[in-house]
C-alpha distance (Angstrom), angle and dihedral (degrees) to the residues before:
residue distance angle dihedral
M1 . . .
E2 3.77 . .
A3 3.81 111.3 .
K4 3.82 95.1 -122.4
K5 3.78 92.3 50.5
Y6 3.81 90.6 47.1
L7 3.82 91.5 51.2
E8 3.78 92.7 46.2
K9 3.82 89.8 50.8
K10 3.83 90.1 51.1
I11 3.81 101.8 40.4
G12 3.80 106.2 12.0
P13 3.81 129.2 -114.3
M14 3.78 116.2 -6.5
T15 3.79 100.3 -99.1
F16 3.76 130.3 146.1
A17 3.80 89.4 -105.7
N18 3.78 95.6 52.1
S19 3.79 92.4 42.7
L20 3.81 93.3 51.8
K21 3.78 91.9 49.0
A22 3.80 92.0 48.3
W23 3.82 92.8 49.7
R24 3.83 91.2 47.5
E25 3.81 93.0 48.8
G26 3.82 89.5 44.4
E27 3.78 88.5 58.9
D28 3.84 89.4 47.2
L29 3.79 93.4 -120.4
S30 3.78 128.3 143.8
Q31 3.80 118.8 -135.6
E32 3.80 87.0 -106.0
D33 3.83 92.4 52.5
L34 3.80 92.3 50.5
A35 3.79 92.7 44.9
K36 3.82 91.5 52.5
R37 3.78 91.6 46.0
I38 3.81 92.4 59.8
G39 3.79 100.6 27.7
I40 3.79 103.5 -109.5
S41 3.79 134.3 112.1
R42 3.81 124.9 -83.4
N43 3.80 85.8 -126.9
A44 3.82 89.7 61.0
I45 3.83 90.6 53.7
S46 3.81 89.3 48.5
R47 3.83 91.3 51.4
Y48 3.80 90.6 50.2
E49 3.82 92.9 48.2
T50 3.80 93.3 49.6
G51 3.82 93.3 47.3
K52 3.78 93.5 -116.4
D53 3.80 92.0 121.9
F54 3.81 142.0 7.6
P55 3.80 125.0 -135.0
G56 3.78 119.2 -119.0
P57 3.80 121.3 -114.7
K58 3.86 95.3 -87.4
I59 3.80 93.5 51.6
R60 3.82 91.6 42.7
K61 3.80 89.8 55.9
A62 3.79 91.5 47.7
L63 3.79 92.4 48.9
A64 3.81 91.3 48.4
K65 3.79 91.6 49.4
A66 3.79 92.9 47.3
L67 3.80 92.1 48.8
K68 3.81 98.1 35.6
A69 3.85 87.0 -121.6
D70 3.79 132.3 146.4
V71 3.80 109.0 -100.5
K72 3.80 91.4 -164.8
M73 3.78 90.5 58.7
W74 3.81 89.1 53.6
E75 3.78 91.7 49.9
V76 3.81 88.6 55.0
Y77 3.83 90.4 50.2
I78 3.80 92.0 48.0
M79 3.82 92.5 50.3
R80 3.83 89.5 48.6
D81 3.81 92.1 46.7
L82 3.79 92.6 49.4
A83 3.80 92.2 47.3
K84 3.80 91.1 50.4
D85 3.84 90.5 50.7
K86 3.83 87.6 54.5
G87 3.82 92.3 49.6
I88 3.80 94.5 -108.6
L89 3.78 107.2 147.9
H90 3.80 100.7 -169.5
V91 3.82 130.2 36.6
E92 3.79 128.2 175.9
F93 3.76 125.5 -173.5
T94 3.80 141.2 144.4
V95 3.81 125.0 -123.0
K96 3.78 109.3 -142.6
G97 3.77 115.5 -131.1
A98 3.76 93.2 20.6
């Protein structure tokens, strides 16, 4: 099975929220553990993982560092998620340094 399809079957569509939760669980951290590690509230982590909010650039970088994740990948997901919320069906962009 293709990796993307496998992941989508396991965690749902590839969104920032699902990706963050998968990375956190992959590191065997609770929301509380991750929140303490980067100095924010557990409620903030919950809001990010349910798609109710997106972290700003500073928090995104801290999350990526704590989880050994790719912050640029998350920025792509966030842009796509925001576009979808606005009813935009197609988005193209280039990530510098990728």
